[in-house]
Structures are given as structure tokens and as C-alpha cells.
C-alpha positions in Angstrom: 0.0 0.2 0.2 0.8 3.5 -0.8 2.7 4.9 2.5 0.7 8.1 2.0 -2.7 7.0 1.9 -2.1 5.0 5.4 -0.9 8.1 6.6 -3.5 10.5 5.3 -6.5 7.7 6.5 -4.8 7.3 9.9 -4.9 11.2 10.2 -8.5 11.3 8.8 -9.8 8.8 11.4 -7.6 10.7 14.2 -9.6 13.9 13.6 -12.9 12.8 12.9 -13.6 9.8 15.6 -13.8 12.2 18.3 -16.7 14.1 16.5 -18.6 10.8 15.3 -18.5 9.8 19.2 -19.8 13.0 20.6 -23.3 13.2 19.6 -25.4 15.9 20.8 -28.1 15.8 22.6 -30.2 18.2 25.4 -28.7 17.2 29.1 -31.4 14.3 30.6 -33.5 15.9 32.7 -32.8 16.7 36.5 -34.1 14.6 39.8 -35.6 17.6 40.9 -38.3 19.7 39.8 -36.6 22.1 37.2 -37.7 24.2 34.8 -35.7 25.3 31.7 -33.9 29.0 32.5 -33.2 30.8 29.1 -30.3 33.2 28.7 -27.9 32.8 32.3 -25.8 29.8 31.0 -22.1 30.7 30.1 -20.5 30.0 27.1 -20.1 26.2 26.6 -21.8 25.5 29.6 -26.0 25.1 28.4 -27.9 22.6 28.6 -29.7 22.9 25.2 -31.4 25.1 22.9 -34.5 26.5 20.9 -34.5 25.4 17.9 -31.7 26.9 14.9 -29.8 28.0 17.5 -26.9 25.2 17.9 -27.4 21.8 18.1 -27.9 21.4 22.2 -25.9 20.6 25.2 -22.3 22.4 25.7 -22.6 23.7 22.5 -23.4 27.4 23.3 -20.8 30.5 21.5 -21.7 33.3 23.7 -22.1 34.1 27.5 -26.0 34.7 28.2 -27.0 33.5 25.1 -31.0 34.3 24.6 -31.8 31.4 23.2 -29.7 28.5 25.3 -31.0 27.2 28.1 -29.9 25.3 31.7 -32.1 23.6 34.3 -33.2 25.6 37.4 -35.0 24.7 40.3 -38.3 25.0 39.6 -39.7 29.1 40.9 -35.9 30.0 40.3 -35.8 31.3 36.6 -37.6 34.3 37.2 -35.2 35.4 40.2 -32.0 35.4 39.0 -31.0 38.5 36.6 -31.3 38.5 32.7 -33.5 35.0 33.6 -36.4 34.1 31.3 -38.4 31.2 30.9 -38.6 31.7 27.2 -36.6 32.5 24.4 -35.8 36.1 22.9 
């Protein structure tokens, strides 16, 4: 076999492997009574997002993204500055 082909194939597998293994999905619902709170998650720390914004858990690109949400205990979202129960 061509040595360049083998090296290129190994490199492609190394680059694509982690991307294929990390299927993006929402975080599982917590065991406590929770609600979705939009606009308070740090970049990369969101549980999910509204449609068309980003793929899901851990994919937000900026802090306080108004379309990205995290789970908070029920009744707490409206107590948090900039927290909202709906996407903006």
C-alpha cells in the first residue's frame, strides 16, 4: 500500500473519530423539579437551546445567549437577573 495513503487515512480517522462519537443531544432532565431558564448559561455550559440556535448541550458560543437554556430548580428562573422562561 501507498505509505501516504495509510498516513492520510490514520490522520482522517484521528480527526473525525471524536466528532462522530460525541453525539449532541439535550442534557437529561434532572431528578429534582426543574424548569428551563434562558439567557443565563455561560458559553459551552448550556443544557440545550431553542431551535435554530445551536445543536444542544454544551454548544453555545457566547455567555448569556438568550436562546440557550439550563435547568434550574422550579421557581428560581425569574429570581435570576436576565433569566427568562422563554427564548428571546
